[in-house]
C-alpha positions as CSV (number, residue, x, y, z in Angstrom):
1,X,-51.1,65.8,-121.0
2,X,-53.6,68.1,-119.3
3,X,-56.6,66.8,-121.2
4,X,-55.7,63.1,-120.8
5,X,-55.9,63.0,-117.0
6,X,-58.9,65.5,-116.8
7,X,-60.8,63.7,-119.6
8,X,-60.5,60.4,-117.7
9,X,-61.8,62.1,-114.5
10,X,-64.7,63.8,-116.6
11,X,-65.7,60.5,-118.2
12,X,-66.0,58.7,-114.9
13,X,-67.8,61.5,-113.2
14,X,-70.1,61.7,-116.1
15,X,-71.5,58.2,-115.3
16,X,-73.3,59.5,-112.2
17,X,-76.8,58.1,-112.0
18,X,-80.0,59.9,-111.1
19,X,-79.9,60.8,-107.4
20,X,-76.1,60.3,-106.8
21,X,-73.1,62.5,-106.8
22,X,-69.7,61.3,-108.1
23,X,-66.3,62.7,-107.5
24,X,-63.3,61.4,-109.3
25,X,-59.7,62.3,-108.2
26,X,-57.0,61.0,-110.5
27,X,-53.2,61.5,-110.0
28,X,-49.8,60.4,-111.1
29,X,-46.3,61.2,-110.1
30,X,-42.7,60.3,-110.2
31,X,-39.8,60.8,-107.8
32,X,-36.0,60.2,-107.6
33,X,-33.8,60.0,-104.6
34,X,-30.0,59.8,-104.5
35,X,-28.1,58.9,-101.3
36,X,-24.4,59.4,-101.1
37,X,-21.9,58.2,-98.5
38,X,-18.1,58.2,-98.5
39,X,-17.9,59.7,-102.0
40,X,-20.0,56.8,-103.4
41,X,-23.6,56.4,-104.4
42,X,-25.2,54.4,-101.7
43,X,-28.6,54.2,-103.4
44,X,-30.5,55.6,-106.3
45,X,-34.2,55.1,-106.2
46,X,-36.7,56.1,-109.0
47,X,-40.4,55.6,-108.3
48,X,-43.6,56.3,-110.1
49,X,-47.2,56.0,-109.0
50,X,-50.7,56.5,-110.5
51,X,-54.2,55.9,-109.3
52,X,-57.8,57.0,-108.9
53,X,-60.0,57.6,-105.9
54,X,-63.8,57.8,-106.4
55,X,-66.5,59.0,-104.0
56,X,-70.2,58.2,-104.5
57,X,-72.8,59.9,-102.3
58,X,-76.5,58.7,-102.4
59,X,-79.1,59.6,-99.8
60,X,-76.5,61.3,-97.6
61,X,-74.5,58.0,-97.5
62,X,-70.9,58.0,-98.9
63,X,-69.0,55.2,-100.5
64,X,-65.4,55.4,-101.4
65,X,-62.9,53.2,-103.4
66,X,-59.5,53.6,-104.9
67,X,-57.4,51.8,-107.5
68,X,-53.7,52.0,-108.2
69,X,-54.0,52.4,-112.0
70,X,-55.4,54.8,-114.5
71,X,-56.5,52.0,-116.8
72,X,-60.2,52.5,-118.0
73,X,-61.2,49.1,-116.7
74,X,-59.7,49.8,-113.3
75,X,-61.5,53.2,-113.1
76,X,-64.8,51.5,-114.0
77,X,-64.3,48.8,-111.4
78,X,-63.4,51.5,-108.8
79,X,-66.6,53.4,-109.5
80,X,-68.6,50.2,-109.2
81,X,-67.0,49.4,-105.9
82,X,-67.6,52.9,-104.6
83,X,-71.3,52.5,-105.5
84,X,-71.4,49.2,-103.7
85,X,-69.9,50.7,-100.6
86,X,-72.3,53.7,-100.4
87,X,-75.3,51.9,-98.9
88,X,-73.1,50.8,-96.0
89,X,-72.0,54.3,-95.1
90,X,-73.5,56.1,-92.1
91,X,-76.1,58.6,-93.3
92,X,-75.3,62.2,-92.3
93,X,-76.8,65.5,-93.6
94,X,-73.3,66.9,-94.2
95,X,-72.2,64.2,-96.5
96,X,-71.9,65.5,-100.0
97,X,-69.5,66.8,-102.6
98,X,-68.1,70.3,-102.8
99,X,-69.9,72.8,-105.1
100,X,-68.5,75.9,-106.8
101,X,-68.4,78.9,-104.5
102,X,-67.4,81.4,-107.2
103,X,-63.9,82.0,-105.9
104,X,-61.5,82.2,-109.0
105,X,-58.5,80.0,-109.1
106,X,-55.1,81.6,-109.0
107,X,-52.5,81.4,-111.8
108,X,-49.9,78.8,-110.7
109,X,-46.6,78.1,-112.4
110,X,-45.6,75.2,-110.2
111,X,-43.8,72.8,-112.6
112,X,-40.7,74.5,-113.9
113,X,-38.9,73.1,-117.0
114,X,-35.4,73.2,-115.2
115,X,-36.5,70.2,-113.0
116,X,-37.8,68.0,-115.9
117,X,-34.7,68.6,-117.9
118,X,-32.3,67.9,-115.1
119,X,-30.4,64.6,-115.8
120,X,-30.0,61.8,-113.3
121,X,-26.2,62.1,-113.6
122,X,-26.5,65.8,-112.6
123,X,-28.5,64.8,-109.5
124,X,-25.9,62.3,-108.5
125,X,-23.1,64.9,-109.1
126,X,-24.8,67.5,-106.9
127,X,-25.2,65.0,-104.0
128,X,-21.5,64.0,-104.3
129,X,-20.4,67.6,-104.5
130,X,-22.4,68.5,-101.4
131,X,-20.8,65.8,-99.4
132,X,-17.3,66.8,-100.6
133,X,-18.1,70.5,-99.8
134,X,-19.0,69.6,-96.3
135,X,-16.0,67.4,-95.7
136,X,-13.6,70.1,-96.9
137,X,-15.1,72.9,-95.1
138,X,-13.7,72.4,-91.6
139,X,-11.0,70.1,-90.1
140,X,-13.4,69.2,-87.3
141,X,-15.8,67.6,-89.8
142,X,-14.9,63.9,-89.7
143,X,-17.7,62.5,-91.7
144,X,-21.0,63.0,-93.5
145,X,-23.8,60.7,-92.4
146,X,-25.7,61.3,-95.5
147,X,-25.9,63.6,-98.5
148,X,-29.2,63.4,-100.3
149,X,-30.8,64.7,-103.5
150,X,-34.6,64.2,-103.8
151,X,-37.2,65.4,-106.3
152,X,-40.8,64.8,-107.2
153,X,-43.2,65.8,-109.9
154,X,-46.9,65.2,-109.9
155,X,-50.2,65.8,-111.8
156,X,-53.7,65.7,-110.4
157,X,-57.2,66.1,-111.9
158,X,-60.6,66.3,-110.3
159,X,-64.0,66.2,-111.8
160,X,-67.4,66.0,-110.1
161,X,-71.1,65.4,-111.1
162,X,-71.7,68.8,-109.2
163,X,-69.8,70.7,-111.9
164,X,-66.3,71.1,-110.5
165,X,-63.3,70.5,-112.6
166,X,-59.6,71.1,-111.8
167,X,-56.2,70.1,-113.1
168,X,-52.7,70.9,-111.7
169,X,-49.1,69.9,-112.0
170,X,-46.2,70.7,-109.7
171,X,-42.6,69.8,-108.9
172,X,-39.9,70.5,-106.4
173,X,-36.4,69.3,-105.6
174,X,-34.3,69.2,-102.5
175,X,-30.8,68.8,-101.1
176,X,-29.9,67.8,-97.6
177,X,-26.9,66.8,-95.7
178,X,-26.0,65.5,-92.2
179,X,-22.5,66.6,-91.0
180,X,-20.6,64.9,-88.2
181,X,-18.2,67.1,-86.3
182,X,-15.6,66.0,-83.6
183,X,-13.1,67.5,-81.2
184,X,-11.5,64.2,-80.5
185,X,-13.7,63.5,-77.4
186,X,-17.2,63.8,-78.8
187,X,-19.2,63.8,-82.0
188,X,-22.0,66.2,-82.9
189,X,-24.3,65.8,-85.8
190,X,-26.4,68.5,-87.5
191,X,-27.9,69.1,-90.9
192,X,-28.4,71.6,-93.6
193,X,-31.1,71.5,-96.3
194,X,-32.8,73.4,-99.1
195,X,-35.9,72.9,-101.2
196,X,-36.8,74.7,-104.5
197,X,-38.9,74.4,-107.6
198,X,-35.8,74.3,-109.9
199,X,-32.2,72.8,-109.3
200,X,-30.6,76.1,-110.3
201,X,-32.2,77.8,-107.2
202,X,-30.7,75.3,-104.8
203,X,-27.7,77.0,-102.9
204,X,-25.3,74.1,-102.3
205,X,-22.7,76.3,-100.6
206,X,-25.3,77.6,-98.1
207,X,-26.6,74.1,-97.4
208,X,-23.2,72.9,-96.7
209,X,-22.3,76.0,-94.6
210,X,-25.4,75.5,-92.4
211,X,-24.6,71.8,-91.7
212,X,-21.0,72.6,-90.8
213,X,-21.8,75.6,-88.7
214,X,-24.6,73.8,-86.8
215,X,-22.6,70.7,-86.0
216,X,-19.2,72.3,-85.1
217,X,-20.7,75.0,-82.8
218,X,-22.3,72.2,-80.6
219,X,-18.9,70.7,-79.8
220,X,-18.4,70.8,-76.0
221,X,-22.2,71.4,-75.4
222,X,-23.2,70.9,-71.7
223,X,-26.3,71.5,-69.6
224,X,-26.8,74.8,-68.0
225,X,-28.6,75.6,-64.8
226,X,-32.4,75.6,-64.8
227,X,-34.1,79.0,-65.2
228,X,-36.9,80.8,-66.9
229,X,-35.5,82.7,-69.9
230,X,-36.1,84.1,-73.3
231,X,-35.5,81.7,-76.2
232,X,-34.9,82.3,-79.8
233,X,-36.1,79.5,-82.1
234,X,-34.2,78.9,-85.4
235,X,-36.5,78.6,-88.5
236,X,-36.4,74.8,-88.4
237,X,-37.7,74.8,-84.7
238,X,-40.3,77.4,-85.6
239,X,-41.5,75.2,-88.4
240,X,-41.8,72.2,-86.1
241,X,-44.0,74.1,-83.8
242,X,-46.1,75.4,-86.7
243,X,-46.8,71.9,-87.7
244,X,-48.4,71.3,-84.3
245,X,-50.3,74.5,-84.4
246,X,-51.5,73.7,-88.0
247,X,-52.9,70.4,-86.9
248,X,-54.9,72.3,-84.2
249,X,-56.6,74.7,-86.5
250,X,-58.0,71.9,-88.8
251,X,-61.7,71.6,-88.8
252,X,-61.4,67.9,-88.0
253,X,-59.5,68.5,-84.8
254,X,-62.1,71.1,-83.8
255,X,-65.0,68.8,-84.5
256,X,-63.4,66.0,-82.6
257,X,-62.8,68.2,-79.5
258,X,-59.0,67.9,-80.0
259,X,-58.2,71.6,-80.4
260,X,-57.2,74.0,-77.7
261,X,-58.3,76.8,-80.0
262,X,-62.0,75.6,-80.2
263,X,-64.4,78.3,-79.1
264,X,-61.9,81.0,-79.3
265,X,-62.6,82.7,-82.7
266,X,-62.2,86.4,-82.3
267,X,-60.1,86.1,-79.3
268,X,-56.4,87.0,-78.9
269,X,-54.5,83.8,-78.9
270,X,-51.0,85.1,-79.7
271,X,-48.9,88.2,-79.5
272,X,-49.7,91.1,-81.9
273,X,-46.5,90.4,-83.7
274,X,-47.7,87.0,-84.8
275,X,-49.8,86.6,-88.0
276,X,-50.2,83.0,-89.3
277,X,-51.3,82.4,-92.9
278,X,-52.2,79.4,-94.9
279,X,-51.6,80.5,-98.5
280,X,-51.4,77.9,-101.2
281,X,-51.8,80.7,-103.8
282,X,-48.3,81.8,-103.0
283,X,-46.1,81.0,-106.0
284,X,-43.0,80.9,-103.7
285,X,-44.5,78.1,-101.6
286,X,-43.7,74.5,-102.3
287,X,-47.2,73.8,-101.0
288,X,-48.8,76.0,-103.6
289,X,-51.6,74.7,-105.8
290,X,-54.4,76.3,-107.8
291,X,-57.1,74.1,-106.4
292,X,-57.7,72.0,-103.2
293,X,-58.4,68.3,-103.0
294,X,-62.1,68.8,-103.8
295,X,-61.6,71.1,-106.8
296,X,-62.3,74.3,-105.0
297,X,-60.1,77.3,-105.8
298,X,-57.2,77.9,-103.5
299,X,-57.3,81.0,-101.4
300,X,-55.3,82.9,-98.8
301,X,-56.6,82.0,-95.3
302,X,-55.4,84.3,-92.5
303,X,-55.7,82.0,-89.5
304,X,-54.3,84.3,-86.8
305,X,-54.0,88.0,-87.6
306,X,-51.9,90.2,-85.2
307,X,-52.6,87.6,-82.5
308,X,-56.4,87.2,-83.0
309,X,-57.8,83.9,-84.2
310,X,-59.7,84.5,-87.4
311,X,-60.7,81.1,-88.8
312,X,-60.2,77.4,-88.8
313,X,-59.6,75.4,-92.0
314,X,-62.6,73.5,-93.5
315,X,-63.3,71.3,-96.3
316,X,-66.9,71.0,-97.7
317,X,-67.9,68.1,-95.4
318,X,-66.6,69.5,-92.1
319,X,-67.7,73.0,-93.1
320,X,-71.3,71.8,-93.5
321,X,-71.2,70.0,-90.3
322,X,-70.0,73.1,-88.5
323,X,-72.3,75.4,-90.5
324,X,-69.5,77.4,-92.3
325,X,-68.2,77.5,-95.9
326,X,-65.2,75.5,-97.0
327,X,-62.0,77.5,-96.8
328,X,-60.6,75.6,-99.8
329,X,-58.4,73.5,-97.4
330,X,-59.1,69.9,-98.5
331,X,-56.1,67.7,-98.7
332,X,-55.9,64.2,-100.0
333,X,-54.2,61.5,-102.1
334,X,-56.0,59.1,-104.4
335,X,-56.1,56.4,-101.6
336,X,-58.1,58.7,-99.2
337,X,-61.1,60.9,-98.9
338,X,-60.6,64.6,-98.4
339,X,-60.0,66.1,-95.0
340,X,-59.2,69.7,-94.0
341,X,-55.7,70.6,-93.3
342,X,-52.9,73.2,-93.8
343,X,-51.4,73.4,-97.3
344,X,-49.0,76.3,-97.2
345,X,-48.4,77.6,-93.7
346,X,-46.3,80.7,-93.0
347,X,-45.8,83.4,-90.5
348,X,-45.8,87.0,-91.9
349,X,-42.1,88.1,-91.5
350,X,-41.0,90.7,-89.0
351,X,-38.3,93.3,-89.4
352,X,-35.4,91.5,-87.6
353,X,-32.6,89.5,-89.1
354,X,-30.9,86.6,-87.3
355,X,-28.6,88.9,-85.5
356,X,-31.5,91.2,-84.6
357,X,-33.4,88.3,-83.0
358,X,-30.4,87.5,-80.8
359,X,-30.1,91.2,-79.8
360,X,-33.8,91.3,-79.0
361,X,-33.4,88.3,-76.7
362,X,-30.4,89.9,-74.8
363,X,-29.6,86.9,-72.5
364,X,-31.2,83.6,-73.2
365,X,-31.0,80.4,-75.2
366,X,-31.0,79.8,-79.0
367,X,-32.8,76.6,-79.7
368,X,-31.2,74.8,-82.7
369,X,-33.1,71.5,-82.4
370,X,-35.7,69.6,-80.4
371,X,-36.2,66.1,-79.4
372,X,-39.6,64.4,-79.1
373,X,-41.8,67.3,-79.9
374,X,-44.6,65.3,-81.5
375,X,-44.9,63.1,-78.5
376,X,-44.1,65.8,-76.0
377,X,-47.1,68.1,-76.8
378,X,-50.6,67.6,-75.3
379,X,-52.7,68.8,-78.2
380,X,-55.7,69.5,-75.9
381,X,-54.1,71.5,-73.2
382,X,-51.1,72.6,-75.2
383,X,-48.6,71.6,-72.5
384,X,-45.2,70.6,-73.7
385,X,-41.8,69.6,-72.4
386,X,-39.2,68.5,-74.9
387,X,-35.4,68.0,-75.1
388,X,-33.4,70.9,-76.7
389,X,-29.9,71.8,-77.7
390,X,-28.4,75.0,-79.1
391,X,-26.4,78.0,-77.8
392,X,-26.4,80.3,-74.8
393,X,-27.1,83.9,-75.7
394,X,-25.2,86.6,-73.7
395,X,-25.6,90.2,-74.4
396,X,-27.3,89.5,-77.7
397,X,-24.6,87.3,-79.1
398,X,-24.0,83.6,-79.1
399,X,-21.9,82.2,-76.3
400,X,-21.3,78.6,-75.2
401,X,-22.9,75.5,-76.7
402,X,-25.8,73.8,-74.7
403,X,-27.2,70.2,-74.7
404,X,-29.0,68.0,-72.3
405,X,-31.7,70.5,-71.4
406,X,-35.5,70.7,-71.7
407,X,-37.8,73.5,-72.6
408,X,-41.3,73.7,-71.2
409,X,-44.4,75.9,-71.4
410,X,-47.8,75.6,-73.1
411,X,-48.6,76.5,-76.6
412,X,-51.1,79.2,-75.6
413,X,-48.5,80.9,-73.3
414,X,-45.8,80.5,-75.9
415,X,-47.8,82.2,-78.6
416,X,-48.8,85.1,-76.3
417,X,-45.1,85.5,-75.3
418,X,-43.8,86.0,-78.9
419,X,-41.6,89.1,-78.7
420,X,-40.1,89.2,-82.2
421,X,-40.5,87.5,-85.6
422,X,-37.6,87.0,-88.0
423,X,-37.5,88.4,-91.5
424,X,-35.2,85.8,-92.9
425,X,-37.7,83.3,-94.2
426,X,-36.8,79.6,-94.8
427,X,-38.6,76.8,-96.7
428,X,-39.1,73.7,-94.7
429,X,-41.3,71.5,-96.9
430,X,-44.5,73.4,-97.5
431,X,-43.9,75.7,-94.5
432,X,-42.2,79.1,-94.8
433,X,-41.0,81.0,-91.7
434,X,-38.2,82.8,-89.9
435,X,-37.0,82.6,-86.4
436,X,-39.0,83.6,-83.3
437,X,-38.1,85.3,-80.0
438,X,-40.3,83.9,-77.2
439,X,-40.2,85.1,-73.6
440,X,-40.6,83.3,-70.3
441,X,-39.8,79.7,-71.3
442,X,-38.9,77.3,-68.5
443,X,-35.4,75.7,-69.2
444,X,-34.7,72.6,-67.3
445,X,-30.9,71.9,-67.0
446,X,-28.3,71.0,-64.4
């Protein structure tokens, strides 16, 4: 299986003519999703995809084409189309393929046998059991909006006329549920989820407990008076902010003038408790991979170390444009050319558990969920004002539920105001992080 996909990429890249560079990216994958509602299977979807993307660079002009098949004739046609497109590309000195930088690729065991051997009937049974567990956990749970099993396995190969070759295979599975709680006068909805490499590692009971606790504790939630206060972000909220921050340390954002971090390398941009890492070499990360989207070895990139901005994330093209080496951060699919981006973002854990974070806050606000974060953040200035719900914190413990409020600050001010980092790390997609305690956030309420 390894040789088949990689050999296909090699054969196509080996057809490079004198004076041109050819890169071939081939991939295939399969996925299953089971949706359950009211103790019945609402939908069961199985999908597969395969394709090839080819770049040709001639005289600093780049042509690209893709085909949704791995058939040899389609690959040949795609190479011909990429060649035809190259003369129409804008010439730029930085156009060109990646070349080996000598960094060794990590060992990566990312496709576990437990997933490939897990039968469809077992996937359905897990989704049904998750729904039943949530329904039976608390009399205030009056319904489950959805209970979902999802999984995916994929294989990728890259070969270039500049001598790079890479192959990788990975898989992951997830369970998620949305619980609806009511006290007879209102209904609150909240979810629980988990993602792992193998089904045996999914903790169904914990996923159900999370959904039940997060929905029932919001019953009776009301706005509270406006103030400036300390907030505690639950891991899901931390991950949402990390997605924004990750987009701002991309080399593409920097080159386009859309990053508030541009020009600040070596400066303190966060509290010393905050260290941000993009590490696709981490075998515990769902975003792990031995190579990036251009075939360079994955590596651990410390983006912010003890509050100091250390690096941006570059692929070969944006790195040349900026005059810096690639950080092995190219991301892509077969339908697109590479671009730099986060692959496996995490905050280095602190010492405090969930109760310790609340104690650190003293009096404040636990943020359980946000509304409109992506549209509510100015990615140039960092200003944000978004809807929030969660729990009041009094004396270091949770008090009354809160809804109908906003939190506002700027990303630079928020990062500098980080007071504590949680040790209880959660996976949210390819992001791994715990909770955060952040001081001096404006809370807009009644």
